[in-house]
C-alpha positions in Angstrom: 6.2 20.4 2.1 9.7 21.3 0.9 11.3 19.0 3.5 9.2 16.1 2.2 10.5 16.6 -1.3 14.1 16.7 -0.1 13.8 13.5 1.9 12.0 11.8 -1.1 14.7 12.8 -3.6 17.5 11.7 -1.3 15.9 8.4 -0.8 15.2 8.0 -4.5 18.9 8.6 -5.2 20.1 6.3 -2.4 17.7 3.4 -3.1 16.2 3.8 -6.6 15.1 0.2 -6.8 13.2 0.5 -3.5 11.5 3.9 -4.0 10.5 3.1 -7.6 8.8 6.4 -8.5 10.2 9.5 -10.3 8.3 11.9 -8.1 6.0 11.8 -5.1 2.4 10.6 -5.8 0.2 13.4 -7.2 -2.8 14.6 -5.2 -5.2 13.3 -7.9 -3.8 9.7 -7.8 -3.6 9.8 -4.0 -7.3 10.8 -3.8 -8.2 7.9 -6.0 -6.1 5.5 -4.0 -7.6 6.4 -0.6 -11.2 5.9 -1.7 -11.3 2.5 0.0 -10.7 4.0 3.5 -13.8 3.8 5.7 -15.3 7.1 6.8 -17.3 5.7 9.7 -16.9 3.5 12.7 -13.5 2.5 14.2 -11.6 0.9 11.3 -8.0 0.0 11.2 -6.2 1.3 8.2 -2.8 0.1 7.0 -0.5 2.0 4.6 2.4 0.2 2.9 5.3 2.3 1.8 4.2 5.7 3.1 7.5 7.4 2.1 7.3 11.0 3.2 3.7 10.8 4.1 2.1 12.5 1.0 -0.7 9.9 1.0 -0.9 9.6 4.7 -2.4 13.0 5.2 -5.2 12.2 2.8 -5.9 8.9 4.5 -6.0 10.7 7.9 -8.4 13.4 6.6 -10.8 10.7 5.5 -10.7 8.5 8.6 -13.1 8.8 11.5 -11.8 9.9 14.9 -12.0 6.4 16.4 -9.8 4.8 13.7 -6.4 3.3 14.0 -3.8 4.3 11.4 -0.7 2.1 11.0 2.1 2.4 8.3 4.9 0.0 7.3 8.1 1.5 6.0 11.5 -0.1 5.3 13.6 3.1 4.8 15.0 4.3 8.1 15.3 7.9 6.9 11.7 7.9 5.9 10.7 6.4 9.3 12.6 9.2 11.1 11.1 11.9 8.9 7.6 10.6 9.5 8.2 10.6 13.3 8.9 14.3 13.1 6.4 15.5 10.5 3.5 13.0 11.1 3.7 12.2 14.8 0.0 11.1 14.7 1.0 8.2 12.4 1.9 4.8 14.0 4.9 3.7 11.9 6.4 0.2 11.9 10.0 -0.1 10.6 9.8 -3.5 9.0 9.3 -5.6 5.8 5.6 -5.7 4.7 6.0 -9.5 4.3 6.2 -9.8 8.1 2.9 -8.0 8.8 1.5 -11.0 10.6 4.1 -10.7 13.4 2.8 -7.2 14.4 -0.8 -7.1 13.3 -3.4 -9.6 14.1 -5.3 -11.8 11.5 -8.4 -10.1 10.1 -7.8 -6.8 11.9 -7.3 -4.4 9.0 -10.3 -2.8 7.2 -8.3 -1.1 4.4 -4.8 -1.6 3.1 -3.4 1.3 0.9 -0.1 0.6 -0.9 2.3 2.7 -2.9 4.9 -0.1 -3.1 6.8 -0.4 -6.5 5.6 -3.9 -7.2 7.4 -4.4 -10.5 10.7 -3.8 -8.7 10.0 -6.3 -6.0 11.1 -9.9 -6.7 8.2 -12.2 -7.5 8.7 -14.4 -4.5 8.7 -11.4 -2.2 5.5 -10.2 -3.9 3.8 -13.4 -3.0 4.9 -13.2 0.6 3.6 -9.6 0.9 0.3 -10.5 -0.7 -0.1 -13.4 1.6 0.6 -11.2 4.6 -2.0 -8.7 3.3 -4.5 -11.5 2.9 -3.8 -12.6 6.5 -4.4 -9.2 8.2 -7.3 -8.1 5.9 -10.7 -8.1 7.7 -13.9 -9.6 6.1 -15.3 -7.0 3.8 -11.9 -5.2 3.7 -10.2 -3.8 0.6 -6.6 -3.6 -0.6 -5.7 -0.9 -3.1 -2.3 -0.3 -4.8 -0.7 1.9 -7.5 0.1 0.5 -11.0 2.3 2.7 -13.1 1.3 2.7 -16.7 4.9 2.3 -17.8 5.0 -1.0 -16.0 1.6 -2.5 -16.8 2.5 -2.9 -20.5 5.5 -5.2 -19.9 6.2 -8.7 -18.4 6.7 -7.8 -14.7 3.6 -5.6 -14.6 1.4 -8.1 -16.4 2.6 -11.0 -14.2 1.8 -8.9 -11.1 -1.7 -8.2 -12.3 -2.1 -12.0 -12.9 -0.8 -12.6 -9.3 -3.5 -10.2 -8.0 -6.1 -12.2 -9.9 -4.9 -15.4 -8.3 -4.8 -13.8 -4.9 -8.1 -12.0 -4.8 -11.6 -12.9 -5.9 -12.2 -9.4 -7.1 -9.7 -7.0 -8.7 -11.0 -3.7 -10.1 -8.9 -1.5 -12.3 -9.6 2.3 -12.0 -9.2 5.0 -14.6 -5.7 6.2 -15.5 -4.5 9.3 -13.8 -2.4 11.2 -16.4 -1.6 14.0 -14.0 1.0 11.8 -12.2 4.7 11.2 -13.0 4.6 8.5 -14.4 0.9 8.2 -15.3 -0.8 5.5 -13.1 -4.0 3.8 -12.2 -5.0 1.8 -9.1 -6.1 -1.8 -8.5 -8.8 -2.3 -5.9 -8.8 -5.9 -4.5 -11.3 -7.7 -2.3 -11.9 -11.2 -0.9 -8.4 -12.7 -0.6 -8.1 -16.3 -1.7 -4.4 -17.0 -1.4 -2.9 -19.1 1.3 -1.8 -17.2 4.4 1.7 -17.7 5.8 0.2 -20.0 8.5 -0.8 -22.4 5.7 -4.5 -21.8 6.2 -6.6 -20.4 3.4 -7.1 -16.6 3.6 -10.4 -16.7 1.8 -13.4 -15.5 3.9 -17.1 -15.5 3.2 -18.8 -12.3 2.7 
């Protein structure tokens, strides 16, 4: 949608260190990202950083009718845009690190993220990963984008190491070259980091 692109570009200019990407996520990368979304039952799916909703539509098309779809967005303009263009999406205007205050422990079956992790301070990364671990249900999956330009350098490598310390399983998918910039996804399962409450977030499978 043309209006989506306009909102994205204005946000990228206004907050380049928050938006992180040069362009909206390509359909090929988005399709790879949403493969963790359950197709059956009544799952709860959480999207972090929906932006203009480019990935949200794909998530919705994959979800069963009984599912709950929640998104967390920090940019007010994006939140307002989503309210108009994606009225079916439940959007929370908040920091992802505070998920536990709005979503119950172990309630989310899939977490899909387009957050620009290498631009997020490492302490904040830890808080967000701990919040994800807290809300993720047993058997649930967390998937996120890793831009190839970032994975080769210190911040990207440290984030990958942080994922390895936070989850028992971290799978790296193939690189999607038809994205700007090229990217791959990480699929994480079985959190083992400490939740914000101080209790361990690891769960038996």
